[in-house]
C-alpha positions in Angstrom: 0.5 -10.3 22.0 1.5 -11.6 18.1 3.8 -9.4 15.8 1.1 -9.4 13.5 -1.5 -8.6 15.6 0.3 -5.8 17.0 0.9 -4.4 13.6 -2.8 -4.9 12.7 -3.7 -2.7 15.6 -0.9 0.3 15.0 -2.4 0.5 11.7 -6.2 0.5 13.4 -5.2 3.2 15.7 -3.0 5.7 13.2 -6.5 5.5 11.0 -8.5 6.6 14.6 -5.8 9.3 15.1 -6.3 10.4 11.7 -9.5 11.0 11.5 -9.9 12.8 15.2 -7.1 14.8 13.6 -8.8 16.1 10.5 -12.4 16.3 12.5 -10.4 18.6 14.6 -9.2 20.8 11.8 -12.9 21.0 10.7 -12.4 21.8 7.0 -13.4 20.2 4.0 -9.9 21.0 2.0 -8.3 18.8 4.6 -10.7 16.3 4.2 -9.9 16.2 0.5 -5.9 16.3 0.8 -5.9 14.0 2.8 -8.3 11.5 0.2 -5.4 12.6 -2.5 -2.5 11.8 0.0 -4.3 8.1 0.8 -5.0 7.6 -3.0 -1.3 8.0 -3.8 -0.3 5.7 -0.9 -3.0 3.0 -1.9 -1.7 3.4 -5.9 2.2 3.4 -4.8 1.7 0.4 -2.7 -0.3 -1.6 -5.8 2.6 -0.4 -8.0 5.1 -1.6 -5.5 3.6 -5.1 -5.2 4.5 -5.8 -8.7 7.8 -3.2 -9.7 9.3 -3.4 -6.4 8.5 -7.2 -5.1 9.1 -8.9 -8.8 11.0 -6.2 -10.7 8.1 -6.2 -13.5 8.0 -2.2 -14.0 4.2 -1.1 -14.9 3.4 1.8 -17.1 -0.2 1.3 -17.0 -1.2 2.4 -13.5 -3.5 5.0 -15.2 -5.5 2.1 -17.0 -6.1 0.8 -13.9 -6.9 3.6 -12.0 -9.2 4.6 -14.7 -10.8 1.3 -14.7 -12.1 1.5 -11.0 -13.5 5.0 -11.8 -15.4 3.8 -15.0 -16.5 1.0 -13.2 -18.3 3.2 -10.6 -19.7 5.4 -13.0 -21.3 2.5 -15.3 -22.9 1.1 -11.8 -24.1 4.2 -10.6 -25.7 5.0 -14.2 -27.3 1.0 -14.5 -28.0 -0.2 -11.1 -27.6 2.4 -9.1 -25.1 0.7 -6.7 -23.8 2.1 -3.6 -20.4 3.5 -3.6 -18.7 0.5 -1.6 -20.4 -1.9 -3.6 -18.7 -0.1 -6.4 -15.5 -0.2 -5.3 -16.0 -3.9 -4.4 -16.5 -4.7 -8.2 -14.0 -2.4 -9.2 -11.2 -4.3 -7.4 -12.7 -7.4 -8.9 -12.7 -6.2 -12.8 -9.5 -4.4 -12.4 -8.2 -7.5 -10.9 -8.9 -9.7 -13.9 -7.9 -7.3 -16.0 -4.5 -7.3 -14.7 -4.8 -11.1 -15.0 -5.5 -11.2 -18.5 -3.0 -8.6 -19.2 -0.8 -10.5 -17.2 -1.2 -13.5 -19.2 -0.6 -11.9 -22.4 2.3 -9.7 -21.4 4.3 -11.1 -18.3 6.0 -13.5 -20.9 7.8 -10.3 -22.3 10.4 -9.0 -19.8 11.9 -5.2 -19.3 11.3 -2.5 -21.5 8.8 -4.6 -23.7 6.9 -5.3 -20.8 6.6 -1.5 -19.8 5.6 -0.7 -23.3 3.0 -3.3 -23.4 1.6 -2.0 -20.3 1.4 1.3 -21.3 -0.4 0.5 -24.4 -3.2 -1.0 -22.4 -4.5 3.0 -20.9 -3.9 4.0 -24.6 -6.6 1.2 -26.0 -8.7 1.6 -23.1 -8.7 5.3 -23.4 -9.6 5.2 -26.7 -12.7 2.4 -25.6 -14.0 4.9 -23.3 -13.7 8.0 -25.4 -16.1 5.9 -27.9 -18.4 4.9 -25.7 -21.3 7.1 -25.5 -22.9 5.4 -22.2 -19.6 5.9 -20.5 -19.7 9.6 -21.1 -18.0 9.5 -24.3 -15.5 12.3 -25.0 -17.5 14.6 -23.2 -17.4 12.9 -19.8 -19.6 12.2 -16.9 -21.1 13.8 -13.9 -21.5 12.1 -10.4 -24.3 13.2 -8.3 -22.9 13.5 -4.6 -25.4 12.5 -2.0 -25.8 15.4 0.1 -24.7 12.9 3.7 -24.3 9.7 4.8 -25.5 7.5 7.3 -22.6 7.4 9.6 -20.8 10.8 8.3 -22.7 14.0 7.9 -20.3 15.2 5.9 -19.6 13.2 2.3 -16.0 14.3 2.1 -15.1 12.7 5.6 -17.0 9.6 4.3 -14.7 9.4 1.1 -11.4 9.9 3.2 -12.4 7.1 5.6 -13.1 5.0 2.3 -10.0 5.8 1.1 -8.1 5.6 4.7 -9.5 1.8 5.1 -8.4 0.8 1.4 -5.2 2.8 1.7 -4.6 0.5 5.5 -5.8 -2.7 3.8 -3.1 -2.1 1.0 -0.8 -1.8 3.6 -1.5 -4.8 5.7 -1.5 -7.0 2.5 1.8 -5.6 1.2 3.0 -6.5 4.7 1.8 -10.2 4.5 3.1 -10.5 1.0 6.5 -9.5 2.0 6.9 -12.4 4.8 4.9 -15.2 2.7 5.9 -17.6 0.1 4.6 -15.4 -2.7 7.0 -12.7 -1.5 10.1 -15.0 -1.4 9.2 -16.1 -4.8 8.5 -12.9 -5.9 11.9 -11.9 -4.4 13.5 -14.5 -6.4 12.2 -13.6 -9.7 13.3 -10.1 -9.4 16.9 -11.1 -8.4 17.5 -13.6 -11.4 13.8 -14.8 -13.1 15.7 -17.5 -15.0 17.3 -18.9 -12.0 14.6 -19.0 -9.8 12.6 -20.8 -12.3 15.6 -23.3 -12.7 15.4 -23.9 -9.4 11.4 -25.0 -9.4 9.7 -21.5 -8.8 6.4 -21.1 -10.6 7.2 -17.8 -12.1 4.5 -17.2 -14.1 2.0 -18.2 -11.9 3.7 -15.9 -9.2 3.8 -13.1 -11.4 0.2 -13.3 -12.3 -1.0 -13.2 -8.9 1.1 -9.8 -8.3 -0.6 -8.4 -11.1 -3.9 -9.3 -10.5 -3.3 -8.3 -6.8 -1.4 -5.0 -8.1 -4.5 -4.2 -10.7 -7.0 -5.0 -8.0 -5.5 -2.5 -5.6 -5.4 0.3 -8.5 -8.6 -0.1 -9.3 -10.2 0.1 -6.0 -8.1 3.5 -5.7 -9.8 4.7 -9.0 -13.4 3.7 -7.6 -14.3 6.6 -5.3 -12.6 9.4 -8.1 -16.1 10.0 -9.5 -17.9 11.1 -6.1 -14.5 12.7 -5.6 -14.6 15.0 -8.6 -18.3 14.9 -9.1 -17.3 15.1 -13.4 -14.8 12.6 -15.0 -13.6 12.7 -18.5 -11.2 10.1 -20.1 -8.5 12.6 -20.3 -8.6 13.2 -16.6 -9.1 9.2 -15.8 -6.2 8.3 -18.0 -3.8 11.0 -17.2 -0.3 10.1 -17.3 0.2 12.0 -14.4 -1.5 9.1 -12.1 1.7 6.8 -13.3 4.4 9.6 -13.4 3.4 10.4 -9.9 2.8 6.6 -8.1 6.2 5.8 -9.6 8.1 8.4 -8.5 7.1 8.3 -5.2 7.5 4.8 -4.8 11.2 5.4 -6.0 11.7 8.3 -3.7 10.6 6.2 -0.6 12.2 2.7 -2.0 11.0 -0.1 -3.4 11.2 -3.9 -1.8 9.2 -3.2 1.0 5.6 -1.4 1.9 7.4 1.2 4.0 8.9 3.2 1.1 6.1 3.6 -1.1 3.9 4.9 2.1 7.2 7.5 2.8 7.1 8.6 -0.9 3.5 8.9 -1.3 3.0 11.1 2.0 5.9 13.2 1.4 5.5 14.0 -2.4 1.7 14.3 -2.5 1.7 16.6 0.5 4.2 18.3 -1.0 2.3 19.0 -3.8 -1.1 20.0 -2.3 0.8 22.5 -0.5 2.2 23.7 -3.9 -1.3 23.7 -5.0 -2.3 26.0 -2.3 0.6 28.4 -2.3 2.0 28.2 -5.8 -0.1 26.6 -8.7 -1.1 23.3 -9.5 0.6 23.4 -13.1 4.0 23.2 -11.1 3.0 19.3 -9.5 4.8 17.4 -12.2 7.8 19.9 -12.0 8.2 19.3 -8.4 7.9 15.4 -9.1 10.3 15.7 -12.0 13.3 17.9 -9.6 12.4 15.6 -6.5 13.0 12.4 -8.3 16.2 13.9 -10.4 17.7 14.6 -7.0 17.1 11.7 -5.4 18.5 9.7 -8.8 21.5 11.4 -8.4 21.9 11.5 -4.3 20.0 8.1 -3.0 19.3 6.1 -6.1 18.1 3.6 -3.8 15.6 6.3 -2.3 14.8 6.9 1.7 14.8 3.5 2.7 18.6 3.0 1.1 19.5 6.1 3.0 18.2 4.8 6.3 19.9 1.4 5.5 22.8 3.0 4.5 23.3 5.4 7.5 22.7 2.2 9.7 25.2 0.0 8.2 27.8 2.8 8.6 26.7 3.1 12.1 27.4 -0.6 12.9 30.4 -1.1 11.4 31.5 2.0 13.3 
């Protein structure tokens, strides 16, 4: 059995175990909590494709996420499409948006690129606020079906859908790391000018990474209207998505798909626990505190700590 096949079977087995574990709990809130955690796993893995692999920090996470959410709202309202088809459409539209934005901004470097991606969220939010068909500033309601052919509980269906998307993103990220695309992005991250001088097609690889990252983020946002039932521009384009995604990836560690997954699971689970026991308003405070702690004590994240401890053990 090949290593790749074992990896995919491991992902599938993990997904099955999670589904059966939550069924044993038998609580709607457990499905909701699992959905939110997996949503951030998907967003963190997507953000890391561009920021971790290529070294380009994207502040436009909320823009791509909201694009996916409003794609679902518009397609449901106009064509009454099934949610799964809306997710696929959101991936295509958000990926195309990422490609277009990348073409316009990826010639910029450093903080200038980051500012340009942040501006994208502002522009799109202004557009949606003034678009009455999409709900405008007052927002839009989405009627959730009572059940599903395979899942009697629609919350379970949303969880399984997000689980499939998150596991698919992990598999894609793991493939990128081992592919020529990943090696090219790593060369860009280390020294873009040297990579270009060595013949690496830097712009083309960055465009591919931006499109993949944008598509994943859009697919993460596509189920949100059914999860929340009501969505307005302020919530869809919330800076919280950007801050959480960046913090989770940095806390877990960049340059590998493992880091974003660890950071997203730990931090989003901590936030969900704080929401129940303390207050939902304290979520960003928790993120900020944990991020500051890691910047001071472990700037390379949890993966960096693990690698450092292994290095010391090997040296001993």
